[in-house]
N, C-alpha and C positions, 0 to 999 in steps of 0.2 A: 530273472529267475521270478517265476510268482507261484505264492503258496498252492493255487491249485496241482502246480505241477510235481510241488513236494508232496501234497497230502497222497497224489497217487503215487509213488514213488513207497512211500510210508505203506498205506494199503499194498501195494505189490508183496510188499515185502512180508507183509503181516498174513498175506493170502495165500504164500508158500507160492511166490511167483506164478501164481496163476491169474494174468489179464481180468479171464471172465469174474472169476469171485472178486478180485480188486474192484472192479467198477460194480457187482452189485452191492459191495459193501459202502461203497461213495453214491451211491442212486445213481451212476452214469452207465452210457451205454460202452461199450467193450472199445470199439473205434476212439472215442474218444481219451481213453485212459492210456490206449497207446500213441496219440497222438501228445498227450501232456509229458510223456517219458521220453518220446523222440524230441519233444522243443526244448526242453532239460537238457538232453545230450546237446542238442545242437545250439545251445547257449554257452552251455562250459564247454564246448570243443572239447569234450573227452565222453569215452564210454562208461554210462556207469553201470551195464548191464552184460554179462556173460551170455551169449546166447550160443544157441547148437542149432544150426537152421530157425525156425521158428519159434523153438524152445526158449522161455528164460528159465537159465540154469543157478543164477545168483548173482553177485555184484562184484563188480572190480574191486580193487582198493580204492578206484576215485569215488564210487556208487557208495562205497561203506565211508567214505570220509563224508560226503555230504549227509549222507542217511544221519552219521550222528551230529 
């Protein structure tokens, strides 16, 4: 788990689950933020985000724990 991955998660929540806005807030491109989130989920072996298709709707229980 890396600090940049956690920063991407925090920025995503602050941006109302908009990866584009989170990327702008972090001065990154959208694919980098998506990659950070995917890597964090892979490392923890759990889904952190509730998704509907490609849209992120919120955090899972595990995601809320990681955010805390």
